[in-house]
N, C-alpha and C positions, 0 to 999 in steps of 0.2 A: 477263038482265043479272046476276043473282046468280051464275049459273054462270061467267060470264066473270070476275067479280071474284075468285071463288075460285081460278080457274086462275092469274090474275096473282099472287095472294098466294103460291101454292105455288112459282111460278117464282122470285120474289124470295127466298124462303127457301132454295131450292136454290142460287142464285147466291151468297148470303152464306156458306153452308156451304162451297162450293167455294173461295171467296176465302180463308177461314180456313185451309184445308188447304194451299193454295199458299203462304201466308205462313209457316207453320211449316216447310215443306219448304225454303224459300229461306234460312233463318237458319243458314247453314253456319258462320259465324264464332263461334258460341257453343257451349258444351258444357252438357249437362244437369247439374244439380246432383244428386249421388247422394242417395238417400233418407236422411234423418236428418242431412245436412250442410247448414249454412246459409252463405250468402255473407256477406261483411263487412257489406254493407248490411242484411242480414236479422238479424245478431246483435244482441242487446240492448246498449244503450249501456254498461252496467256491465261486460259481458264484454270489449268492445273496449278500455275503459280499463285493465282488468287486463292484457291482452296487451301493450298499449303499455308499461306499467310494467315487465313482465318483459323486454321487448326492449331498452329504453333504460336501465334501471337507475334509481337514485334520481333524483328530479326535481332535486335540488340538485347533481347531478354537474357539475363544472366543465367548461366547453366546451373541447374539444380534448384532454382528459386521458383516457387509456384506462381502462376500467372496472376492469381488474386493479389499477391503481395505487390506485384508491379503496379496494379491498379489502385493501390492504397488501402486494400483490404487486409485484415490480419491473416497471416499465413496459417495453414492447417498444421497444427503441431503434431498431428498423428502421422504426417508424411515423413519420410526419411530426410534428415538434414544433410546438407553438403558437408562431408567430413573434412573438407579443407577450410571451412569457415567456423570460427568459434561461436558458440551460442552466447547470446546477450543475456545476462542475468536479469531476473525480474526486479523491479524497484524494491528496495528494502522498506521496512516500516518507517524508518527515519526519513527516507527520501520523499515520502508521500505526506508528511505531516503538514507542511505549509500549503500543499495543494488542497487540503480540506477546507481552507478558509474560503468564503464566498468571494466572487468577483464584485467589483464596484465599491470597495471600501474607500471612502473619500475623506475621512477625518481621523487624524492621529490623536487619540485622546490623552496620551501620556505614556509614561514608562516608570518602571521600578527596576532596581538592580542590586545585586550583592557581589562584592569583590572578594576574591580568594587568591592565595598564593599556593599554587599546586605544582609540586616538584620544581620549585624555584622559578615558576613562570606565573606572570600575571594573568588571571582569568576572571572575566566578568560574566555573571549569569544575569541576563537582562530580559525582563518581561515588557513587551511592547503591546500597547492597546490600540486597536483600530476598529472603526465602525462606519456605518453609513449615516450621513447627516439626517436623512429622512427617518431613520430608526429612533432618533432621539424623542420623537413624539409618540412612540409606541409604548404600550403597557402590557406586559412588563418590558423593561428596557435592558437590552443586552449589549455588551461590547465583546468583540472577538480579540483574541490575544495569541501571541506566539512567544516562546521563550528560547533564546539562543545563548550559546557560549562563544565568546570571542576574547581576544587578548593578544599578547605578544606573539607575532608571527602566526596568528590564527584568524582566518576569516570567520564570520559568524556561522555557526552550525546550529540549526534549529533542532531542538530536542523535545519540544512539547508544543501543543496547539489546542485551542478550544474556544469556548465562550464563557463569559462570566456575567452574572446578573448584577446590574447596578442597583444600589440601594435608593431609597426615596430621596435622600439629601443630594446625592450626586446627580440623579435624574433631574431634580428641580434646578440645580445649579446649571446644568448644561442647557436646559430649556430657556433659562433667563439669558444666557449668553447668546443662544441662537436667535432669540427674539430681538436682541440688540445688535445682531449681525457682528458679533465679536468672538466667534468660536475660535479664531486663531489664537486668542489669549487664554483659552480654557485648557485645563489639564487636570488630571486626577490620578490617584493611586487607590487601588482597591484590595490588593493582597496584604499589604502592611505587615502586621505582626506574624501572620501565618506564612509569609514568604521567608523560608529559612534555608540556609545553604551552609555546607561545611565540607572540608576535605575529609577523606577517610583513608586510613592507613591500610592499604592492601598488603599482601605478602611480598609483592615485587615493587610497588610504587604507590603514590597517593592517587586517589580518585575523587570525583566530584559527586556529591549527593545533595539534593535539595527537594523542597516540597512547596506546593502552592495550593491555596484553597479553591480550586476550580478544576473543571474538565469540560464536558459538554452539557451536562445537566446540572440543575441546582443541587445544593447540598452534597457536593462531591469535593474530593481533594485528590491531588496527583503527587506521586512520589517518584523521583527520577534518579537514576544512577548513570553516570557517564565517565569516560576517561578524560585525560587532560587535553586530548585533541578534539574533544567535542563529539566523540562517537557514543551514541545512545546504546547502553548495555542492557538496561532493564528499566521497567516502570511498573506502577501499580495505580489503579483507580479505586478510590475508597468511597463508599456510599455512607454519607453522614446524615441520612434523612431521619434517623431516629435518635433520641437522646438515650445514651447508654452509659451507665455507671459501672465501671469495672472494679473487681475485687482481686487483689493480688499484690505482688511486690512492686513498689514504686510505680503506681498507676498513672501518676502525673505526667510521665514522659510519653504516655500514649494519648494525651489530650491536646486539643488545640486551644487557642486563646479564649474561645467562647465556652470551653468545657465539653466539647464534643469529642467522642472517641475517634482517633485517627487510625488506630490499629497498627501503626508503625512508629519507630523511634530511631534516631541516628545521632551520632556525634563523631568526633575524630577517631575514636577507638572501636566503635561498635554500631552495627546496623541490625535491628531486630524487627520482627513483625509478627502479628497474631493471625491464626487461622482457626475457624470453628472446627472443633473435633467431634462434638456430639451435643445433643440437646436431650436432657432427661428431666422429667417432672418439673418443667418450667424453668430449669436452670441450663444455661448455655455455657459450655466449656470451650476455651480457646487455648490452643497450644502455641508456645512461643518458639520461633525459629531465628537463628543467627545466620547472616550472610558473610561469606568469605570471598575475597576476590584475588585472583592470581593470573597475570597475563591476560587480562580482560575477560577471564572466565569466572562466572559466579557460581558458587555452590551454596547449598542451604543445609544447615545442621540444626537438629532439634536441641534446644537448650535444656529441656527437662522441666521447665516452668509451665504452669497452667494458670490461667486467669478465668474467673467466672463472673456471671451477671444474671440477674433475674429479669432484665429488660429484654425486649425483642431486638435481636441482632440481625441486620440484613446480611446477605451472603457476602463473605469476604473472599474474593477470588484468589488472593495471593499475588505473587510477583510474576510478571511476564518478562522472560529473558530472551534477548535477541541475538546474543553471541555466546 
């Protein structure tokens, strides 16, 4: 009897051992963990928490906002935006005008202005000149400027900015005052006769139009249209690097005080400008367009008039409209 019991026990041990081998051999859906590497379930809780923080970033990170944005980097605009957050519009052309002026301007060289009555409101178009004192000794000598519109219940709205070349007389004048350490008493005006401003009767209300003989490069002029709240509606940059004599109806209105072609004209009742249409056998043809304004919206209409010249005309880009 004891012998039989011993045999049964040995058989049971053998069966259990064979069942264990078969179970390990049939587990083909799992891979063995390499020696020294733990699974996530086997890792200590503190290590799991550390890895989660490294993968997800700060716990206070706003939902839907890329981690790069939290770190001060620009967000990837190709990623889906948070539908609950409105998109911030890009800065407009007018918003960036003053930002184009360089840092470190430490001398206010002067100002010029023109006053208008626009829709019963006082509006001043003011050109402010600023420069670096060290630049007074440079040849050529430039001043930077910006033009703003302000007045009754209106904070200054910058509508133009650039730099202007100072002539020999103004440059000598500033150098004398600098040498005597009296720059605080120095001041100048450079736009003078070619700083023109007028109201313009739109279909709904009056608008502001003005011109200055500068932009960023020498021999240029800028033509600007704005509404009575100082919103920049349109502008144009004119290259006056070549002496051009126009032939056509009332060409004087397209000239500046020095006899250079401006290619634009304005008064209270009309704004017109010229665009090169063709060049044939040494003759350049320029078509005239008229601007209409209604509700801050500008439209351009061909007048049917054509001007010609045998002089070399630089490219006339036309009007840049922003609204």
